C-alpha positions as CSV (number, residue, x, y, z in Angstrom):
1,X,-55.9,-66.5,31.7
2,X,-54.6,-64.7,28.6
3,X,-51.4,-62.8,28.7
4,X,-53.0,-59.4,28.1
5,X,-55.3,-59.7,31.1
6,X,-52.5,-61.0,33.3
7,X,-50.3,-57.9,32.3
8,X,-53.2,-55.5,33.0
9,X,-53.9,-57.0,36.4
10,X,-50.2,-57.1,37.3
11,X,-49.8,-53.5,36.4
12,X,-52.9,-52.5,38.4
13,X,-51.6,-54.6,41.4
14,X,-48.3,-52.8,41.2
15,X,-50.1,-49.5,41.8
16,X,-52.1,-50.9,44.7
17,X,-49.6,-52.6,47.1
18,X,-50.7,-51.1,50.4
19,X,-53.5,-53.1,52.1
20,X,-55.3,-50.0,53.3
21,X,-55.3,-48.5,49.8
22,X,-56.7,-51.8,48.5
23,X,-59.3,-51.7,51.2
24,X,-60.6,-48.2,50.3
25,X,-60.6,-49.2,46.7
26,X,-63.0,-52.0,47.5
27,X,-65.4,-49.3,48.6
28,X,-64.5,-46.6,46.1
29,X,-64.6,-48.6,42.9
30,X,-68.2,-49.9,43.3
31,X,-69.3,-46.3,44.1
32,X,-67.5,-45.0,41.0
33,X,-68.9,-47.7,38.8
34,X,-72.4,-46.9,40.1
35,X,-72.1,-43.1,39.7
36,X,-70.6,-43.4,36.2
37,X,-73.3,-45.7,34.9
38,X,-76.1,-43.6,36.6
39,X,-74.7,-40.3,35.2
40,X,-74.2,-41.7,31.7
41,X,-77.7,-43.0,31.8
42,X,-78.9,-39.4,32.1
43,X,-77.6,-38.7,28.5
44,X,-80.4,-39.7,26.1
45,X,-79.1,-40.5,22.7
46,X,-82.4,-41.5,21.1
47,X,-85.0,-44.2,20.8
48,X,-84.7,-47.6,19.2
49,X,-87.8,-49.8,18.8
50,X,-89.6,-47.8,21.4
51,X,-86.7,-48.0,24.0
52,X,-84.6,-45.1,25.2
53,X,-81.0,-45.5,24.4
54,X,-78.5,-43.7,26.6
55,X,-74.8,-43.1,26.7
56,X,-74.7,-45.7,29.5
57,X,-76.1,-48.4,27.2
58,X,-73.3,-47.7,24.6
59,X,-70.6,-47.7,27.3
60,X,-72.0,-50.9,28.9
61,X,-71.9,-52.7,25.5
62,X,-68.4,-51.4,24.8
63,X,-66.9,-52.1,28.2
64,X,-68.5,-55.6,28.7
65,X,-67.5,-56.5,25.1
66,X,-63.9,-55.5,25.9
67,X,-64.1,-57.6,29.2
68,X,-65.2,-60.6,27.1
69,X,-62.0,-60.3,25.0
70,X,-60.1,-60.7,28.3
71,X,-62.0,-63.3,30.3
72,X,-65.6,-64.5,29.8
73,X,-66.4,-65.4,33.4
74,X,-65.2,-62.0,34.7
75,X,-67.1,-60.3,31.9
76,X,-70.3,-62.0,33.0
77,X,-69.7,-60.9,36.6
78,X,-69.1,-57.4,35.5
79,X,-72.1,-57.4,33.3
80,X,-74.3,-58.3,36.3
81,X,-72.7,-55.6,38.5
82,X,-72.8,-52.9,35.9
83,X,-76.3,-54.0,34.9
84,X,-77.5,-53.6,38.5
85,X,-76.3,-50.0,38.4
86,X,-79.0,-49.0,35.9
87,X,-82.0,-49.6,38.1
88,X,-80.1,-48.4,41.2
89,X,-79.5,-45.1,39.3
90,X,-83.1,-44.8,38.2
91,X,-84.3,-44.8,41.8
92,X,-81.5,-43.0,43.5
93,X,-81.8,-39.3,44.0
94,X,-79.3,-37.2,42.1
95,X,-77.7,-36.2,45.5
96,X,-76.9,-39.9,46.2
97,X,-75.4,-40.3,42.8
98,X,-73.2,-37.1,43.3
99,X,-72.4,-38.3,46.8
100,X,-71.2,-41.6,45.5
101,X,-69.0,-39.8,43.0
102,X,-67.4,-37.5,45.6
103,X,-66.9,-40.3,48.2
104,X,-65.7,-42.9,45.6
105,X,-63.2,-40.7,44.0
106,X,-62.2,-39.0,47.2
107,X,-61.3,-42.2,49.1
108,X,-59.4,-43.5,46.0
109,X,-57.2,-40.4,46.0
110,X,-56.7,-40.4,49.7
111,X,-55.6,-44.1,49.5
112,X,-53.0,-43.2,46.9
113,X,-51.8,-40.0,48.7
114,X,-51.8,-41.3,52.3
115,X,-50.9,-45.0,52.0
116,X,-49.7,-45.8,48.5
117,X,-47.7,-42.6,48.0
118,X,-48.0,-43.1,44.3
119,X,-50.3,-41.7,41.7
120,X,-53.3,-43.9,40.5
121,X,-52.6,-46.3,37.7
122,X,-55.2,-44.5,35.5
123,X,-52.9,-41.4,35.4
124,X,-50.4,-43.6,33.5
125,X,-53.0,-45.5,31.4
126,X,-56.6,-44.4,31.3
127,X,-57.6,-48.0,30.5
128,X,-56.7,-48.9,34.1
129,X,-59.9,-47.2,35.1
130,X,-61.7,-50.2,33.6
131,X,-59.2,-52.7,34.9
132,X,-59.8,-51.7,38.6
133,X,-63.3,-53.3,38.8
134,X,-62.0,-56.3,36.9
135,X,-59.0,-56.6,39.3
136,X,-61.2,-56.8,42.4
137,X,-63.6,-59.2,40.8
138,X,-60.6,-61.4,39.8
139,X,-59.2,-61.3,43.3
140,X,-62.6,-62.0,44.9
141,X,-63.2,-65.0,42.7
142,X,-59.6,-66.3,43.1
143,X,-59.1,-66.1,39.3
144,X,-56.1,-63.8,40.1
145,X,-53.3,-63.8,41.2
146,X,-52.1,-66.9,39.5
147,X,-51.3,-69.7,41.8
148,X,-47.7,-70.9,41.8
149,X,-47.2,-74.2,40.0
150,X,-46.9,-77.2,42.3
151,X,-43.4,-78.6,42.6
152,X,-43.1,-82.3,42.1
């Protein structure tokens, strides 16, 4: 794992120490990713070769590209998840998308106010909003945290 990703994940982890805060983030972050992709997909930028290009497409390319500079396997996982948000957003009613936003952001802030007693990491560095999904993917796949070196 490169040093930049390790630092980003360590910083994120420092803002998410309480287990209940981490638990609500496991629900809130996917809801937020879904609603952001779905809402950005409402913003049509034009047509290229007969295909609609939306703000979500540009954001997807930029975010996944940045993830690839940090960790290829995690970037692939994020590309699948973010990519699935497109068709989910096409078929979800707007009320579901707004509901995902309200619930996702609401439980995130409750987690920080009630359990963490610390402001979210993205208030210090907006880039942490992109690190959150990567953090939970890294933890779920056991890519992070680093394992201690074996003594011998």
